[in-house]
GUPABA-485049 format. One record per residue: z, x, y of N, C-alpha, C in turn. Coordinates in Angstrom, 1 decimal. Layout:
BEGIN
nc3|nc1|nc2|cac3|cac1|cac2|cc3|cc1|cc2
Z|X|Y|Z|X|Y|Z|X|Y
...
//
This chain:
BEGIN
nc3|nc1|nc2|cac3|cac1|cac2|cc3|cc1|cc2
97.8|16.5|-18.6|96.5|17.1|-19.1|96.7|17.3|-20.6
95.8|16.9|-21.6|96.0|17.1|-22.9|95.4|18.5|-23.4
95.8|18.8|-24.5|95.3|20.1|-24.9|93.7|20.1|-25.2
93.3|19.0|-25.6|91.9|18.9|-26.0|91.1|19.1|-24.8
91.2|18.6|-23.6|90.5|18.9|-22.4|90.7|20.3|-21.9
91.9|20.9|-21.9|92.1|22.3|-21.7|91.2|23.1|-22.6
91.3|22.8|-23.8|90.5|23.7|-24.7|89.0|23.6|-24.5
88.6|22.3|-24.2|87.3|22.1|-23.7|86.7|22.8|-22.6
87.5|22.9|-21.5|87.2|23.6|-20.3|87.1|25.0|-20.6
88.0|25.6|-21.4|88.0|26.9|-21.8|86.7|27.3|-22.6
86.3|26.6|-23.5|85.2|26.9|-24.4|83.9|26.8|-23.6
83.7|25.8|-22.6|82.5|25.8|-21.8|82.6|26.9|-20.9
83.7|27.4|-20.3|83.7|28.5|-19.5|83.3|29.8|-20.2
83.9|30.0|-21.4|83.6|31.2|-22.1|82.0|31.2|-22.6
81.4|30.0|-22.8|80.2|30.0|-23.3|79.1|30.5|-22.3
79.5|30.4|-20.9|78.6|30.9|-19.9|78.8|32.3|-19.4
79.9|33.0|-20.0|80.2|34.4|-19.7|79.0|35.3|-20.2
78.5|36.2|-19.3|77.5|37.0|-19.8|76.1|36.5|-19.9
75.9|35.3|-19.4|74.5|34.8|-19.5|74.1|34.6|-18.0
73.3|35.4|-17.6|72.7|35.3|-16.4|71.2|34.9|-16.6
70.3|35.2|-15.8|68.9|34.9|-15.9|68.5|35.7|-17.1
67.8|35.2|-18.0|67.2|36.0|-19.2|68.4|36.3|-20.2
69.6|35.6|-20.1|70.7|36.0|-21.0|71.3|37.3|-20.9
71.1|38.1|-19.9|71.7|39.3|-19.7|70.9|40.6|-20.5
69.9|40.2|-21.2|69.0|41.1|-21.8|67.8|41.2|-21.4
67.1|42.3|-21.4|65.8|42.7|-21.1|64.8|42.4|-22.4
63.9|41.6|-22.4|63.0|41.4|-23.5|62.2|42.6|-23.7
61.6|42.8|-24.8|60.8|44.0|-25.0|59.5|44.0|-24.1
59.0|42.7|-23.7|57.9|42.8|-22.9|58.2|43.0|-21.5
59.5|43.0|-21.1|59.9|43.2|-19.7|59.8|44.7|-19.2
59.8|45.6|-20.2|59.9|47.0|-19.9|58.6|47.5|-19.3
58.7|48.3|-18.2|57.5|48.8|-17.6|56.5|49.7|-18.3
57.2|50.5|-19.2|56.4|51.3|-20.2|56.7|51.0|-21.6
55.6|51.3|-22.4|55.7|50.9|-23.9|56.9|51.7|-24.6
57.7|50.9|-25.4|58.8|51.6|-26.1|58.5|51.8|-27.6
59.0|52.6|-28.1|58.9|52.8|-29.6|60.3|52.4|-30.3
60.3|51.5|-31.1|61.6|51.1|-31.6|61.7|51.5|-33.1
62.9|51.5|-33.7|63.3|51.9|-35.0|62.5|51.1|-36.0
62.7|49.9|-36.1|61.9|49.1|-37.1|62.5|49.0|-38.5
63.7|49.7|-38.7|64.4|49.7|-40.0|64.7|48.2|-40.3
64.7|47.8|-41.6|64.9|46.5|-42.1|66.5|46.3|-41.9
66.8|45.1|-41.3|68.2|44.9|-41.3|68.6|43.8|-42.5
69.9|43.7|-42.6|70.4|42.8|-43.6|70.0|41.4|-43.4
69.7|41.0|-42.2|69.3|39.6|-41.9|67.7|39.5|-42.0
67.1|40.4|-42.6|65.6|40.5|-42.9|64.8|40.6|-41.6
65.5|41.0|-40.5|64.7|41.3|-39.4|64.4|42.8|-39.1
64.1|43.3|-38.0|64.0|44.7|-37.7|64.8|45.2|-36.7
65.1|46.5|-36.8|66.1|47.1|-35.7|65.4|47.3|-34.6
66.0|46.9|-33.4|65.3|47.0|-32.1|65.9|48.1|-31.3
66.5|49.0|-31.9|67.1|50.3|-31.1|65.9|51.2|-30.9
66.0|51.9|-29.7|64.9|52.9|-29.3|64.9|53.9|-30.3
63.7|54.4|-30.6|63.5|55.4|-31.8|63.7|56.8|-31.1
64.2|57.8|-32.0|64.2|59.2|-31.6|62.9|59.8|-32.0
62.7|61.2|-31.8|61.4|61.8|-32.1|61.0|61.5|-33.6
62.0|61.5|-34.6|61.7|61.2|-35.9|61.1|59.9|-36.2
61.3|58.9|-35.3|60.7|57.6|-35.5|61.8|56.5|-35.9
63.1|57.0|-36.1|64.1|56.1|-36.4|65.2|56.2|-35.3
66.2|55.2|-35.2|67.1|55.1|-34.2|68.3|56.2|-34.6
69.3|56.3|-33.7|70.4|57.1|-34.0|71.2|56.6|-35.2
71.1|55.4|-35.5|71.8|54.7|-36.6|71.1|54.9|-38.0
69.7|54.9|-37.9|68.9|54.9|-39.0|68.2|56.1|-39.2
68.7|57.3|-38.7|68.0|58.5|-38.5|67.4|59.2|-39.6
67.8|58.9|-40.8|67.1|59.6|-42.0|67.8|60.8|-42.2
66.9|61.9|-42.6|67.5|63.1|-43.3|68.3|63.8|-42.1
69.3|64.5|-42.5|70.1|65.3|-41.6|69.4|66.6|-41.3
69.8|67.2|-40.2|69.0|68.3|-39.8|69.8|69.6|-40.5
69.1|70.7|-40.7|69.8|71.8|-41.4|69.1|73.1|-40.8
70.1|74.1|-40.9|69.6|75.3|-40.3|69.6|75.6|-38.9
68.7|76.1|-38.3|68.5|76.3|-36.9|68.3|75.0|-36.1
67.7|74.0|-36.8|67.5|72.7|-36.1|68.8|72.0|-35.9
69.9|72.3|-36.8|71.1|71.7|-36.7|71.8|72.0|-35.5
72.5|71.3|-34.7|73.2|71.6|-33.4|74.3|72.5|-33.7
74.9|72.7|-34.8|76.1|73.6|-35.0|75.7|74.8|-35.6
74.4|75.3|-35.8|74.1|76.5|-36.3|74.5|77.5|-35.2
75.1|78.7|-35.9|75.5|79.6|-34.8|75.0|81.1|-35.2
75.5|81.7|-36.4|75.1|83.1|-36.6|74.1|83.2|-37.7
74.1|82.2|-38.7|73.2|82.5|-39.9|73.9|83.2|-41.0
75.1|83.5|-40.8|75.9|84.3|-41.6|76.0|83.6|-43.1
76.0|82.4|-43.1|76.2|81.7|-44.4|74.9|80.9|-44.9
73.7|81.5|-44.4|72.5|80.7|-44.9|72.4|81.1|-46.1
71.4|80.5|-46.9|71.0|80.9|-48.3|70.6|82.3|-48.3
69.7|82.6|-47.4|69.1|84.0|-47.4|70.2|85.1|-47.2
71.0|84.8|-46.4|72.2|85.8|-46.0|73.0|85.9|-47.3
73.3|84.9|-47.9|74.2|84.9|-49.1|73.5|85.7|-50.3
72.3|85.4|-50.4|71.5|86.1|-51.5|71.5|87.6|-51.1
71.3|88.0|-50.0|71.2|89.4|-49.6|72.5|90.1|-49.8
73.6|89.4|-49.5|74.9|90.1|-49.8|75.2|90.1|-51.4
74.7|89.0|-52.0|75.0|89.0|-53.6|74.1|90.4|-54.1
73.0|90.5|-53.7|72.2|91.7|-54.3|72.9|93.1|-53.9
73.4|93.0|-52.6|74.1|94.3|-52.1|75.2|94.6|-53.1
76.0|93.6|-53.5|77.2|93.7|-54.2|76.8|94.3|-55.5
75.6|93.7|-56.3|75.2|94.2|-57.4|74.8|95.7|-57.4
74.1|95.9|-56.4|73.6|97.4|-56.1|74.8|98.4|-56.0
75.8|98.0|-55.3|77.0|98.8|-55.1|77.8|98.9|-56.5
77.9|97.8|-57.1|78.6|97.8|-58.5|77.7|98.7|-59.5
76.3|98.7|-59.4|75.5|99.4|-60.4|75.7|101.0|-59.9
75.7|101.3|-58.6|75.8|102.7|-58.2|77.1|103.2|-58.5
78.2|102.4|-58.4|79.6|102.9|-58.9|79.7|103.2|-60.4
79.0|102.4|-61.1|78.9|102.5|-62.6|78.1|103.8|-62.8
77.0|104.1|-62.3|76.3|105.3|-62.4|77.1|106.6|-61.9
77.9|106.6|-60.9|78.6|107.7|-60.5|79.8|107.9|-61.5
80.3|106.8|-62.1|81.4|106.9|-63.0|81.0|107.6|-64.1
79.7|107.5|-64.6|79.2|108.1|-65.8|78.9|109.7|-65.6
78.9|110.1|-64.3|78.5|111.5|-64.1|79.7|112.5|-64.2
//
């Protein structure tokens, strides 16, 4: 048996792997309920066919990151802009009060 026939059999066997009826994929029309897809433009000038999240884009093209309480890692709010501003003002008031007491 020559190498060319062996390679030919291997390549023909590999070409049928994962190809059942319909090529192993469900087409968009095959779904029983309507789906919303991402639709982001791909590098091959097509459209992304990943299912969309509530913001209208898929997990790969999700858009803006979440911030604050909407973000999954939000815990106490200790380092939010508002909390930092309150602490900054408090430090200024304490510094002013100490300066006033030092003058007395």
